C-alpha positions in Angstrom: -13.1 -7.5 36.2 -14.2 -9.1 33.1 -13.2 -7.4 29.7 -16.2 -5.9 28.0 -14.9 -4.9 24.5 -14.2 -7.7 21.9 -10.9 -7.6 19.7 -12.9 -6.4 16.9 -14.4 -3.5 18.9 -10.8 -2.5 19.9 -10.0 -2.4 16.2 -12.8 0.0 15.6 -11.6 2.2 18.4 -8.7 3.2 16.2 -11.0 4.3 13.3 -11.1 8.2 13.2 -14.9 8.3 13.4 -15.0 12.0 13.6 -13.2 12.3 10.1 -15.6 9.7 8.7 -18.8 11.2 10.1 -18.0 14.6 8.7 -17.4 13.4 5.2 -20.5 11.2 5.3 -22.5 14.4 6.3 -20.8 16.6 3.7 -21.0 14.1 0.9 -24.5 12.9 1.9 -23.1 9.3 1.7 -26.1 8.0 3.5 -28.6 9.2 1.1 -30.5 6.4 -0.6 -29.2 3.9 1.9 -31.7 4.1 4.9 -31.3 0.5 6.0 -27.6 0.4 6.0 -25.7 3.3 7.5 -22.2 4.3 6.4 -20.8 3.2 9.9 -22.2 -0.3 9.5 -21.1 -0.6 5.9 -17.5 0.2 6.9 -17.6 -2.2 9.9 -19.0 -4.9 7.6 -16.2 -4.3 5.0 -13.5 -4.3 7.8 -14.9 -7.5 9.3 -14.9 -9.1 5.8 -11.2 -8.3 5.6 -10.3 -9.7 9.0 -12.5 -12.9 8.8 -11.3 -13.6 5.2 -14.8 -13.6 4.1 -15.7 -15.8 1.0 -18.9 -14.0 0.3 -21.5 -11.6 1.6 -23.2 -14.4 3.5 -20.2 -14.8 5.7 -20.3 -11.2 6.6 -24.0 -11.2 7.2 -23.7 -14.2 9.5 -20.9 -12.8 11.5 -22.4 -9.5 11.9 -25.8 -11.0 13.0 -24.0 -13.4 15.6 -22.3 -10.4 17.2 -24.9 -7.8 17.0 -25.1 -7.1 20.8 -21.4 -6.2 20.9 -21.6 -4.1 17.8 -24.6 -2.1 18.9 -22.6 -0.1 21.3 -20.9 1.5 18.4 -24.1 2.1 16.5 -23.3 -0.7 14.0 -26.4 -2.7 13.1 -26.7 -6.2 11.5 -26.8 -6.2 7.7 -28.6 -8.1 5.1 -26.7 -9.6 2.2 -28.8 -7.9 -0.6 -28.6 -4.5 1.2 -24.7 -5.0 1.6 -24.6 -5.9 -2.3 -26.6 -2.6 -3.2 -24.5 -0.5 -1.0 -21.2 -1.9 -2.5 -22.5 -1.1 -5.8 -23.8 2.4 -5.3 -22.4 4.1 -2.1 -19.6 6.6 -2.8 -16.3 5.5 -1.5 -15.4 9.1 -0.4 -15.9 8.7 3.3 -14.0 5.5 3.3 -11.0 6.9 1.4 -10.9 10.0 3.7 -10.0 7.7 6.6 -6.7 6.8 4.8 -4.9 10.2 5.2 -6.3 10.5 8.8 -4.7 7.1 9.7 -1.5 8.0 8.0 -1.3 11.1 10.1 -1.4 8.9 13.1 1.3 6.6 11.9 4.4 8.8 12.6 7.2 7.7 10.2 10.0 5.7 11.5 13.6 7.0 11.3 14.8 6.8 7.6 17.3 4.2 6.8 18.2 5.8 3.5 19.4 9.1 2.1 16.2 11.1 2.2 13.3 11.1 4.6 10.6 11.6 2.0 11.2 8.5 -0.2 8.4 7.4 -2.4 8.1 4.1 -4.4 5.8 4.0 -7.4 4.4 0.9 -8.8 1.2 -1.2 -9.7 -0.2 -4.7 -9.3 -2.8 -6.7 -11.3 -6.1 -7.8 -9.8 -8.6 -10.3 -11.0 -12.1 -9.0 -10.2 -13.8 -11.8 -12.2 -15.4 -12.1 -15.6 -18.5 -10.1 -14.7 -16.3 -7.1 -14.3 -15.6 -7.0 -18.1 -17.7 -3.9 -18.4 -14.9 -1.7 -17.0 -11.8 -3.9 -16.5 -9.9 -5.1 -19.5 -6.4 -6.3 -20.2 -4.3 -7.8 -23.1 -5.5 -10.6 -25.2 -9.2 -10.0 -23.9 -8.4 -10.9 -20.3 -10.3 -9.3 -17.4 -8.2 -7.5 -15.1 -7.9 -4.4 -13.0 -4.7 -2.5 -11.9 -4.0 -1.1 -8.4 -1.7 1.8 -8.7 0.2 2.7 -5.3 2.5 5.3 -4.0 4.4 3.7 -1.1 6.4 5.2 1.7 9.0 2.6 2.8 10.1 4.3 5.9 6.6 4.1 7.5 5.8 1.0 5.5 2.4 2.5 4.3 0.7 3.4 1.0 0.1 7.1 0.6 -1.9 7.0 -2.5 -4.0 4.4 -4.5 -6.0 4.4 -7.7 -8.0 1.6 -9.2 -8.1 1.4 -13.1 -8.7 -1.1 -15.8 -5.8 -3.4 -16.5 -5.1 -1.8 -19.8 -4.4 1.7 -18.4 -0.6 2.6 -18.4 1.2 3.3 -15.1 2.6 6.6 -16.4 -1.1 7.7 -17.4 -2.3 7.5 -13.7 1.0 9.0 -12.6 0.6 12.1 -14.6 -3.1 12.6 -14.2 -3.9 11.5 -10.6 -0.7 11.3 -8.5 0.0 14.3 -6.2 3.7 14.7 -6.2 5.4 16.1 -3.1 8.0 18.8 -3.9 11.4 18.0 -2.8 10.8 14.2 -2.3 12.8 11.3 -3.8 10.7 9.0 -6.2 11.9 5.6 -7.3 10.1 3.7 -10.1 10.8 1.0 -12.8 10.2 1.1 -16.6 6.3 1.5 -16.4 7.0 5.3 -15.7 9.3 5.7 -18.7 8.4 9.3 -19.8 10.8 12.1 -20.2 7.9 14.5 -19.6 7.2 13.0 -16.3 10.8 13.0 -15.3 11.0 16.7 -16.3 8.0 17.5 -14.1 9.7 15.8 -11.1 12.8 17.8 -11.8 11.0 20.9 -12.0 9.2 20.2 -8.6 12.8 19.9 -7.1 12.3 16.1 -6.7 15.0 13.5 -7.1 14.1 10.5 -9.0 15.8 7.1 -9.7 14.8 4.8 -12.5 16.1 2.4 -15.2 17.2 3.2 -18.6 15.9 1.0 -21.4 18.4 -1.0 -23.3 17.7 0.8 -26.7 18.2 4.4 -25.1 21.6 5.8 -26.2 22.5 8.8 -24.0 25.3 11.2 -24.9 28.2 10.8 -22.4 29.5 14.1 -21.1 31.8 12.9 -18.3 33.2 9.6 -16.9 33.4 9.5 -13.2 35.5 7.0 -11.3 33.8 4.1 -9.4 34.7 2.6 -6.1 36.4 -0.7 -6.3 34.7 -3.9 -4.8 31.2 -2.5 -5.3 28.3 -3.5 -7.5 28.5 -0.2 -9.3 30.3 -0.7 -12.6 29.9 2.8 -14.3 29.1 6.3 -13.3 28.5 8.8 -16.3 27.0 12.2 -16.6 24.9 12.0 -19.8 22.2 13.8 -21.7 19.2 11.9 -23.0 18.4 11.5 -26.7 16.6 14.7 -28.1 13.5 12.8 -28.7 11.7 10.1 -26.9 9.8 9.0 -30.0 9.9 10.4 -33.6 6.7 12.7 -32.6 7.8 13.6 -29.1 10.6 16.1 -28.3 12.4 15.3 -25.1 11.5 18.1 -22.5 14.2 16.8 -20.1 17.3 18.4 -21.6 19.3 18.6 -18.4 22.4 16.5 -17.7 21.6 13.4 -15.6 23.6 10.4 -14.4 23.6 6.9 -15.9 24.9 4.4 -13.3 25.8 0.8 -14.3 25.0 -1.7 -11.5 25.7 -5.5 -11.3 22.9 -7.5 -9.7 23.6 -10.3 -7.5 22.3 -12.7 -10.3 25.2 -11.2 -12.5 22.8 -9.2 -14.6 23.6 -5.6 -15.5 21.1 -2.8 -15.5 21.6 0.9 -16.0 20.2 3.3 -13.7 19.2 7.1 -14.4 18.8 9.9 -11.9 18.9 13.7 -12.0 21.0 13.6 -8.8 24.5 14.8 -10.0 26.0 15.0 -6.5 25.0 11.8 -4.5 27.3 8.8 -4.3 26.7 6.1 -7.0 26.3 3.5 -4.3 23.6 5.5 -2.5 21.6 5.7 -5.8 21.9 2.0 -6.5 20.7 1.5 -2.8 17.6 3.7 -3.4 16.8 1.6 -6.5 17.0 -1.6 -4.5 14.6 -0.1 -2.0 11.9 -0.4 -4.8 11.5 -4.1 -3.9 9.7 -3.0 -0.7 6.6 -2.0 -2.7 6.5 -5.6 -4.1 6.7 -7.0 -0.7 3.7 -4.8 0.2 1.7 -6.1 -2.6 2.6 -9.7 -1.7 1.6 -9.0 1.9 -1.8 -7.6 1.3 -2.7 -10.3 -1.3 -1.7 -13.0 1.3 -3.1 -11.6 4.4 -6.0 -9.5 3.3 -9.1 -10.1 1.0 -8.1 -8.6 -2.5 -7.6 -11.8 -4.5 -11.3 -12.4 -4.7 -14.1 -9.7 -4.5 -17.5 -9.3 -3.0 -18.8 -7.4 -6.0 -17.8 -7.0 -9.7 -18.7 -3.4 -10.3 -15.9 -0.6 -10.2 -17.5 1.0 -7.1 -17.6 -2.3 -5.2 -14.1 -3.4 -6.0 -12.8 0.1 -5.1 -14.7 0.0 -1.8 -13.1 -3.4 -1.0 -9.5 -2.2 -1.9 -10.2 1.0 0.4 -11.3 -1.4 3.2 -8.1 -3.6 2.7 -5.9 -0.5 3.0 -7.8 1.0 6.0 -7.5 -2.5 7.5 -3.7 -2.7 6.9 -3.3 0.7 8.6 -5.4 -0.1 11.6 -3.2 -3.3 12.0 -0.1 -1.1 11.8 -1.5 1.2 14.4 -2.3 -1.7 16.9 0.9 -3.5 16.0 3.0 -0.5 17.0 0.9 0.2 20.1 1.3 -3.4 21.3 5.1 -3.2 21.0 5.2 -6.8 20.3 8.1 -8.7 18.7 5.8 -10.6 16.3 5.7 -9.8 12.7 2.7 -8.0 11.2 1.6 -11.3 9.6 1.7 -13.2 12.9 0.0 -10.3 14.8 -2.8 -10.3 12.0 -3.2 -14.0 12.5 -3.7 -13.6 16.2 -6.3 -11.0 15.9 -8.1 -13.0 13.1 -8.3 -16.1 15.4 -9.8 -14.1 18.4 -11.6 -11.4 16.6 -14.9 -11.6 18.7 -13.5 -12.8 22.0 -13.2 -10.5 25.0 -9.5 -10.6 25.7 -6.9 -7.9 26.3 -4.6 -7.9 23.4 -1.5 -8.3 25.4 -3.1 -11.4 26.9 -3.8 -12.8 23.4 -0.3 -12.1 22.2 1.2 -13.8 25.3 -1.0 -16.9 25.0 0.0 -17.2 21.3 3.7 -17.4 22.1 5.3 -20.8 21.4 7.7 -22.3 24.0 10.6 -21.3 21.7 9.4 -17.6 21.6 9.0 -17.5 25.3 12.5 -18.8 25.7 13.8 -16.0 23.4 11.7 -13.4 25.4 13.1 -14.2 28.8 15.5 -11.7 30.5 19.2 -12.4 30.2 19.5 -13.3 34.0 16.7 -16.1 33.7 18.3 -17.4 30.7 21.5 -17.9 32.4 20.0 -20.5 34.6 18.6 -22.5 31.6 20.5 -25.7 31.0 
């Protein structure tokens, strides 16, 4: 019996449409967009991510070419100008409501580190183009935006994102917009160097790990022994200076720990944490895990469409970023369901190459195996007969 659904249709099957439709109705997202429904708009943006669309014309052509297959999901062809207007004006609320719904389906994997609720904070610069200068600014007059993310390294998924102008400090977004989970562990770099933010985390029962600036001179209360043959060079119980700046009193008056760490490059850094009991080596490993959010930024920039944008307004850029994160989560769901040995990047490449073909996913993955991969995947009793 021939397969009826295309690969793209199978991607759309994983979208929690019930959540999406409820938000569309409650927020009246379709008001003022009679010729382009929110469903068709979402499908167009997801297709743009998966086909690596260079512009709105690419999306228009693809959606028109495969209109019969998409009509079964109440998705209609689009006009380039209509899509441009929707990107500029439609509220991203329904699109962003899909992210927590998809996160709920992605059950976290078993934690490899000390605490299950580990969160990494960081941001990355984006270049939305010179026409975005009305809202995106950076140093020296450059046009740039900033994507702020809270990342769960155990599940390898972002749990929060915010788009701002490039000249907005990371700590400003963290204090105003991020919802901090009580009891979680937060790891971040110098962009979140604010004693008030640290005190807020401590008051919520959170553990945090960050770096101390070189010009910060804490008061040493206790010297602790360090294990030999490790990269930990010092372990001290300290208190921070009474003021972070001349006009700002330090609200974090509790003792903390300053842990000296020697990196593989030979460089030395000093970490600071409010965890007075955990092993120093564990604290160092937690900070090392911060690299995973950098890998996430690199992955989405290499495999999804956030290096160039289909619109220049704040709303259009935010919609495209939301579509990129939704696409990433859908790929994660399908990747786990397929139980393939392929990396997520290779899995994404297979889907992209056969997006509108009518093949079962397992058939596509099997056909994409190289002879060397097939050899590795053979059972051990078969490998014993290979010369």
